[in-house]
C-alpha positions as CSV (number, residue, x, y, z in Angstrom):
1,M,1.2,10.9,-13.1
2,K,3.0,7.5,-13.3
3,K,6.7,7.7,-14.1
4,T,7.7,4.1,-13.7
5,I,6.0,0.8,-14.6
6,K,7.3,-2.6,-13.8
7,L,5.7,-5.5,-15.6
8,T,8.1,-8.4,-15.0
9,E,7.5,-12.1,-15.1
10,I,3.9,-11.9,-16.3
11,E,4.4,-13.7,-19.6
12,L,3.8,-10.5,-21.6
13,K,3.9,-11.4,-25.3
14,S,3.1,-8.1,-27.0
15,F,2.1,-4.5,-26.5
16,K,-1.4,-5.0,-27.6
17,N,-3.8,-3.2,-25.3
18,M,-1.0,-1.4,-23.5
19,P,-2.0,2.1,-22.4
20,H,-0.6,5.3,-24.0
21,L,1.4,7.0,-21.2
22,P,3.1,10.0,-22.7
23,N,4.9,10.9,-19.5
24,L,6.3,7.5,-18.6
25,L,10.0,7.6,-18.0
26,I,11.0,4.0,-16.9
27,L,9.6,0.8,-18.2
28,E,10.7,-2.6,-16.9
29,L,9.6,-5.6,-18.9
30,D,12.2,-8.2,-17.8
31,N,11.5,-12.0,-17.8
32,N,8.6,-12.0,-20.2
33,E,8.0,-13.5,-23.7
34,L,8.4,-10.5,-25.9
35,T,9.8,-11.4,-29.3
36,G,10.7,-7.9,-30.5
37,N,8.2,-7.8,-33.4
38,D,6.3,-4.9,-31.9
39,L,9.1,-3.0,-30.0
40,N,8.6,-0.1,-32.3
41,E,5.3,0.6,-30.6
42,I,7.2,1.7,-27.5
43,I,8.2,4.9,-29.2
44,D,4.6,5.9,-29.8
45,L,3.2,4.7,-26.5
46,Y,5.9,6.2,-24.3
47,P,7.6,9.1,-26.2
48,K,9.5,10.4,-23.1
49,L,10.8,7.0,-22.1
50,C,14.4,7.3,-21.0
51,K,15.0,3.8,-19.6
52,L,13.8,0.5,-21.0
53,S,14.7,-2.8,-19.4
54,I,13.8,-5.9,-21.5
55,E,16.2,-8.6,-20.2
56,N,15.5,-12.3,-20.5
57,N,12.9,-12.1,-23.3
58,K,12.7,-13.9,-26.6
59,I,13.9,-10.9,-28.6
60,S,15.9,-11.8,-31.8
61,T,16.5,-8.3,-33.1
62,Y,16.6,-4.7,-31.7
63,D,16.7,-3.0,-35.1
64,C,13.4,-1.2,-34.6
65,L,14.8,0.6,-31.6
66,K,17.8,2.2,-33.4
67,P,17.6,6.0,-33.6
């Protein structure tokens, strides 16, 4: 069971085709091209996520991540 995934500097633009990993705890998505439009999908894809790193992306708002 994978607990950590690091997808940095791969020009990731969206969560389209990302796998559903219900036991994932740490997700690192630094230095990509995410805009924030589909960040709400993180909650469904990774319900047990306790650490999300999204530094240096093109995100304009984090409103969809608020509890």
